[in-house]
KOLMAR-489308 format. One record per residue (C-alpha): y, z, x; residue number from 1; residue in one letter. Coordinates in steps of 0.2 Angstrom, whole numbers, plus 2048, in hexadecimal, padded with zeros to 3 digits. Layout:
REM KOLMAR-489308
[[Y, Z, X], NUM, 'a']
...
***
This chain:
REM KOLMAR-489308
[[4E8, 337, 474], 1, 'x']
[[4EA, 338, 462], 2, 'x']
[[4DC, 33A, 456], 3, 'x']
[[4D4, 32A, 450], 4, 'x']
[[4DA, 320, 45F], 5, 'x']
[[4CF, 31A, 46D], 6, 'x']
[[4D4, 319, 47F], 7, 'x']
[[4C7, 30E, 488], 8, 'x']
[[4C0, 317, 497], 9, 'x']
[[4C2, 30E, 4A8], 10, 'x']
[[4CA, 300, 4A0], 11, 'x']
[[4D2, 2F7, 4AF], 12, 'x']
[[4C3, 2FB, 4BA], 13, 'x']
[[4B6, 2F4, 4AE], 14, 'x']
[[4BF, 2E4, 4AA], 15, 'x']
[[4C4, 2E1, 4BC], 16, 'x']
[[4B1, 2E3, 4C0], 17, 'x']
[[4AD, 2D5, 4B4], 18, 'x']
[[4B6, 2C9, 4BE], 19, 'x']
[[4BC, 2C0, 4AF], 20, 'x']
[[4BE, 2AD, 4B1], 21, 'x']
[[4CB, 2A4, 4A6], 22, 'x']
[[4BD, 298, 49E], 23, 'x']
[[4AF, 2A5, 49F], 24, 'x']
[[4A4, 2AC, 491], 25, 'x']
[[4A3, 2BF, 48F], 26, 'x']
[[49A, 2CC, 485], 27, 'x']
[[4A1, 2DD, 480], 28, 'x']
[[492, 2E6, 479], 29, 'x']
[[49B, 2F5, 473], 30, 'x']
[[4AB, 2EF, 46B], 31, 'x']
[[4B2, 300, 464], 32, 'x']
[[4C4, 2FE, 460], 33, 'x']
[[4C5, 2EE, 46C], 34, 'x']
[[4CD, 2F6, 47B], 35, 'x']
[[4C2, 2ED, 488], 36, 'x']
[[4C1, 2DE, 47E], 37, 'x']
[[4D4, 2DC, 47C], 38, 'x']
[[4D6, 2DD, 48F], 39, 'x']
[[4C8, 2D0, 492], 40, 'x']
[[4D1, 2C4, 486], 41, 'x']
[[4E1, 2C7, 48F], 42, 'x']
[[4D9, 2BF, 49F], 43, 'x']
[[4D0, 2B1, 496], 44, 'x']
[[4D7, 2A0, 494], 45, 'x']
[[4D7, 295, 485], 46, 'x']
[[4C5, 28F, 488], 47, 'x']
[[4BF, 2A1, 48B], 48, 'x']
[[4B3, 2AA, 47F], 49, 'x']
[[4AF, 2BC, 47B], 50, 'x']
[[4A1, 2C2, 470], 51, 'x']
[[4A2, 2D4, 46B], 52, 'x']
[[495, 2DF, 462], 53, 'x']
[[496, 2EF, 459], 54, 'x']
[[48B, 2F8, 44D], 55, 'x']
[[498, 302, 445], 56, 'x']
[[49F, 2FA, 435], 57, 'x']
[[4AF, 303, 438], 58, 'x']
[[4B2, 2FB, 449], 59, 'x']
[[4AE, 2EA, 442], 60, 'x']
[[4BB, 2ED, 433], 61, 'x']
[[4C8, 2F3, 43F], 62, 'x']
[[4C5, 2E5, 44B], 63, 'x']
[[4D1, 2ED, 457], 64, 'x']
[[4DF, 2E5, 44F], 65, 'x']
[[4DA, 2D5, 459], 66, 'x']
[[4DD, 2C4, 451], 67, 'x']
[[4D7, 2B8, 45E], 68, 'x']
[[4CC, 2A8, 45B], 69, 'x']
[[4C4, 2AB, 46C], 70, 'x']
[[4BC, 2BB, 466], 71, 'x']
[[4AC, 2BB, 45C], 72, 'x']
[[4A9, 2CD, 455], 73, 'x']
[[497, 2D0, 44F], 74, 'x']
[[490, 2DF, 445], 75, 'x']
[[481, 2E3, 44F], 76, 'x']
[[479, 2EF, 45B], 77, 'x']
[[479, 2EA, 46C], 78, 'x']
[[466, 2EA, 46D], 79, 'x']
[[468, 2D9, 463], 80, 'x']
[[471, 2D1, 471], 81, 'x']
[[465, 2C3, 474], 82, 'x']
[[465, 2BF, 462], 83, 'x']
[[478, 2BF, 460], 84, 'x']
[[47B, 2B4, 46F], 85, 'x']
[[46E, 2A8, 469], 86, 'x']
[[475, 2A7, 458], 87, 'x']
[[486, 2A3, 460], 88, 'x']
[[480, 296, 46C], 89, 'x']
[[484, 2A0, 47B], 90, 'x']
[[475, 29E, 487], 91, 'x']
[[47D, 2A6, 496], 92, 'x']
[[48D, 2B0, 498], 93, 'x']
[[497, 2B5, 4A7], 94, 'x']
[[499, 2C8, 4A4], 95, 'x']
[[492, 2D6, 499], 96, 'x']
[[49A, 2E7, 496], 97, 'x']
[[492, 2F6, 48E], 98, 'x']
[[49D, 305, 48B], 99, 'x']
[[490, 311, 485], 100, 'x']
[[491, 321, 47A], 101, 'x']
[[49B, 326, 46B], 102, 'x']
[[4AE, 320, 469], 103, 'x']
[[4BD, 32B, 465], 104, 'x']
[[4BF, 325, 454], 105, 'x']
[[4AD, 329, 450], 106, 'x']
[[4AF, 33B, 457], 107, 'x']
[[4C0, 33D, 44E], 108, 'x']
[[4BB, 338, 43D], 109, 'x']
[[4B4, 347, 435], 110, 'x']
[[4AA, 33E, 428], 111, 'x']
[[49F, 336, 436], 112, 'x']
[[498, 347, 43A], 113, 'x']
[[498, 345, 44D], 114, 'x']
[[4A2, 354, 451], 115, 'x']
[[4A0, 366, 44E], 116, 'x']
[[4B3, 368, 44E], 117, 'x']
[[4B3, 363, 43B], 118, 'x']
[[4A9, 369, 42D], 119, 'x']
[[4A1, 358, 426], 120, 'x']
[[491, 351, 421], 121, 'x']
[[484, 34F, 42F], 122, 'x']
[[484, 33C, 430], 123, 'x']
[[485, 337, 442], 124, 'x']
[[480, 325, 43F], 125, 'x']
[[48A, 318, 449], 126, 'x']
[[485, 30B, 43D], 127, 'x']
[[488, 313, 42C], 128, 'x']
[[480, 305, 423], 129, 'x']
[[46E, 309, 428], 130, 'x']
[[462, 317, 42E], 131, 'x']
[[460, 329, 42A], 132, 'x']
[[46E, 335, 42D], 133, 'x']
[[46D, 344, 439], 134, 'x']
[[46B, 350, 429], 135, 'x']
[[45D, 345, 422], 136, 'x']
[[454, 346, 433], 137, 'x']
[[457, 359, 435], 138, 'x']
[[44F, 35B, 423], 139, 'x']
[[43F, 352, 428], 140, 'x']
[[43B, 355, 43A], 141, 'x']
[[42F, 362, 43F], 142, 'x']
[[433, 370, 44B], 143, 'x']
[[42A, 368, 45A], 144, 'x']
[[434, 358, 457], 145, 'x']
[[444, 361, 455], 146, 'x']
[[441, 36B, 465], 147, 'x']
[[43D, 35B, 46F], 148, 'x']
[[44C, 351, 469], 149, 'x']
[[458, 35F, 46D], 150, 'x']
[[450, 363, 47E], 151, 'x']
[[44E, 351, 484], 152, 'x']
[[45E, 349, 47D], 153, 'x']
[[469, 358, 47E], 154, 'x']
[[462, 35F, 48E], 155, 'x']
[[463, 36F, 485], 156, 'x']
[[45A, 37E, 48C], 157, 'x']
[[45A, 388, 47C], 158, 'x']
[[452, 37A, 472], 159, 'x']
[[443, 384, 46D], 160, 'x']
[[44E, 392, 465], 161, 'x']
[[45A, 385, 45D], 162, 'x']
[[44B, 37B, 455], 163, 'x']
[[444, 38C, 44E], 164, 'x']
[[455, 391, 447], 165, 'x']
[[457, 380, 43F], 166, 'x']
[[446, 381, 436], 167, 'x']
[[44A, 393, 431], 168, 'x']
[[45B, 38E, 42A], 169, 'x']
[[455, 37F, 420], 170, 'x']
[[448, 389, 417], 171, 'x']
[[457, 391, 40F], 172, 'x']
[[45F, 380, 40B], 173, 'x']
[[464, 370, 413], 174, 'x']
[[46D, 36F, 423], 175, 'x']
[[479, 362, 41D], 176, 'x']
[[48A, 365, 426], 177, 'x']
[[490, 365, 438], 178, 'x']
[[497, 377, 436], 179, 'x']
[[486, 37D, 430], 180, 'x']
[[47D, 376, 43F], 181, 'x']
[[48A, 37C, 44B], 182, 'x']
[[488, 38E, 444], 183, 'x']
[[475, 38E, 445], 184, 'x']
[[476, 388, 457], 185, 'x']
[[484, 395, 45C], 186, 'x']
[[479, 3A4, 456], 187, 'x']
[[46B, 3A0, 462], 188, 'x']
[[474, 398, 471], 189, 'x']
[[47C, 3A8, 479], 190, 'x']
[[482, 3A0, 489], 191, 'x']
[[48A, 38F, 48D], 192, 'x']
[[495, 387, 49A], 193, 'x']
[[4A7, 38C, 49A], 194, 'x']
[[4B1, 382, 48D], 195, 'x']
[[4A1, 37A, 485], 196, 'x']
[[49D, 37E, 473], 197, 'x']
[[48B, 385, 471], 198, 'x']
[[487, 376, 465], 199, 'x']
[[48D, 368, 471], 200, 'x']
[[47B, 364, 478], 201, 'x']
[[473, 365, 467], 202, 'x']
[[480, 359, 45F], 203, 'x']
[[47E, 34D, 46E], 204, 'x']
[[46B, 34D, 46C], 205, 'x']
[[46B, 34A, 459], 206, 'x']
[[478, 33C, 45B], 207, 'x']
[[46D, 333, 469], 208, 'x']
[[45E, 335, 45E], 209, 'x']
[[465, 32F, 44E], 210, 'x']
[[46C, 320, 456], 211, 'x']
[[45E, 31D, 462], 212, 'x']
[[46A, 31B, 470], 213, 'x']
[[45E, 31B, 47E], 214, 'x']
[[452, 30F, 476], 215, 'x']
[[461, 303, 473], 216, 'x']
[[466, 304, 485], 217, 'x']
[[455, 301, 48B], 218, 'x']
[[454, 2F2, 47F], 219, 'x']
[[464, 2EA, 484], 220, 'x']
[[463, 2EB, 497], 221, 'x']
[[456, 2DE, 49A], 222, 'x']
[[45F, 2D3, 48D], 223, 'x']
[[46F, 2D4, 497], 224, 'x']
[[466, 2CF, 4A7], 225, 'x']
[[45F, 2C0, 49E], 226, 'x']
[[470, 2BB, 496], 227, 'x']
[[47A, 2BB, 4A7], 228, 'x']
[[47F, 2AB, 4AF], 229, 'x']
[[47D, 2AA, 4C2], 230, 'x']
[[48A, 2B6, 4CA], 231, 'x']
[[48D, 2BE, 4B9], 232, 'x']
[[492, 2D0, 4B8], 233, 'x']
[[48A, 2DE, 4AF], 234, 'x']
[[496, 2EE, 4AD], 235, 'x']
[[48F, 2FE, 4A5], 236, 'x']
[[499, 30E, 4A1], 237, 'x']
[[48E, 31D, 49D], 238, 'x']
[[493, 32E, 497], 239, 'x']
[[484, 339, 49A], 240, 'x']
[[476, 33B, 4A7], 241, 'x']
[[468, 335, 49B], 242, 'x']
[[470, 323, 498], 243, 'x']
[[476, 322, 4AA], 244, 'x']
[[465, 326, 4B1], 245, 'x']
[[45E, 317, 4A7], 246, 'x']
[[46C, 30B, 4AD], 247, 'x']
[[46A, 311, 4BF], 248, 'x']
[[457, 30E, 4BF], 249, 'x']
[[459, 2FD, 4B7], 250, 'x']
[[466, 2F7, 4C3], 251, 'x']
[[45E, 2FE, 4D2], 252, 'x']
[[44D, 2F7, 4CD], 253, 'x']
[[454, 2E5, 4CB], 254, 'x']
[[45F, 2E6, 4DB], 255, 'x']
[[450, 2E9, 4E6], 256, 'x']
[[441, 2DD, 4EA], 257, 'x']
[[432, 2E0, 4E0], 258, 'x']
[[425, 2EB, 4E8], 259, 'x']
[[416, 2E1, 4EE], 260, 'x']
[[405, 2E6, 4F5], 261, 'x']
[[406, 2EA, 508], 262, 'x']
[[400, 2DC, 514], 263, 'x']
[[402, 2CF, 507], 264, 'x']
[[403, 2BE, 511], 265, 'x']
[[414, 2B8, 50C], 266, 'x']
[[423, 2B2, 517], 267, 'x']
[[434, 2B9, 514], 268, 'x']
[[43A, 2AA, 50B], 269, 'x']
[[42B, 2AC, 4FF], 270, 'x']
[[42F, 2BE, 4FA], 271, 'x']
[[436, 2C1, 4E9], 272, 'x']
[[448, 2C4, 4E9], 273, 'x']
[[452, 2D1, 4DF], 274, 'x']
[[45C, 2CA, 4CF], 275, 'x']
[[46B, 2D5, 4D1], 276, 'x']
[[476, 2DC, 4DE], 277, 'x']
[[47F, 2EC, 4DC], 278, 'x']
[[492, 2EB, 4DD], 279, 'x']
[[49B, 2F9, 4E5], 280, 'x']
[[498, 30B, 4E2], 281, 'x']
[[498, 314, 4D1], 282, 'x']
[[4A9, 317, 4CA], 283, 'x']
[[4B0, 326, 4C1], 284, 'x']
[[4C1, 328, 4B8], 285, 'x']
[[4CF, 32E, 4C3], 286, 'x']
[[4D7, 33F, 4BF], 287, 'x']
[[4E6, 337, 4B7], 288, 'x']
[[4DB, 32E, 4AA], 289, 'x']
[[4D1, 33E, 4A6], 290, 'x']
[[4E1, 347, 4A3], 291, 'x']
[[4E6, 33A, 496], 292, 'x']
[[4D5, 338, 48F], 293, 'x']
[[4CA, 348, 492], 294, 'x']
[[4BB, 33F, 48A], 295, 'x']
[[4BA, 334, 49A], 296, 'x']
[[4B6, 342, 4A6], 297, 'x']
[[4A3, 33E, 4A5], 298, 'x']
[[4A4, 32B, 4A6], 299, 'x']
[[49B, 322, 4B4], 300, 'x']
[[49C, 30F, 4B6], 301, 'x']
[[48F, 304, 4BF], 302, 'x']
[[491, 2F1, 4C3], 303, 'x']
[[484, 2E4, 4C8], 304, 'x']
[[485, 2D1, 4CA], 305, 'x']
[[477, 2C5, 4C7], 306, 'x']
[[473, 2BD, 4D8], 307, 'x']
[[476, 2AA, 4D9], 308, 'x']
[[467, 29F, 4D8], 309, 'x']
[[45D, 2AC, 4CD], 310, 'x']
[[456, 2A4, 4BD], 311, 'x']
***
């Protein structure tokens, strides 16, 4: 895969799981470079509709090279899903796709500051039009906050040492570039999994925190449930255990009957019913896809359907 290009993960499996109807209405919450959207449009008829969201202005500007009147592309974070649908008169939709995480163009653009492979300003914002950069957050966070973010979002066992090293380093001057930060981390992380850079987990933690990725995910999931038409599908691709844990808990929670007090005098027909049914087992990329696109190796896809009759 060439730098700057983006190969959608689990492309066929994800779009197949949406069960695209020719006249249906669908949402791609994570447009990126339009890979999944392009495939959805290929399965829609003239009366079909696709609303796509992305908070990255570069993704909106590129538009995936798609010129199609059935596509409405919106610059918005997916936590604004309900608002975006309401503004476009879409009360219910037949399917929603979330392909979480960071895209290849974001990782491969040195200026974005997502990767330690380049020496660049520590930005890491998915939406470059708003919010504090990673460098600005590093300059102001206290040592305890640094430690908690790196430990909780990076699952980094050396979080205490890394936080102390960042505080010591910034006393000598700003920690402003990716190479600076990677160098600070490398000095205190002596061991790491084979093939993994010492800074991998710290960079993940900062990216998740700067973009409030887990908060965004927690905010959008109930909105997806409310926006689905009966028998509508929700397809979610996760890339690390933190986000997949949230997805799994949400889907399982809504695919099981609510817990009621024991010995409550209710007949079976009166018991509350689950809203979702889980579709199939979790899916992962085949070896062939990982060979072509190594960034797909950690992907996990979960699918659920709104049970007919649920309002």
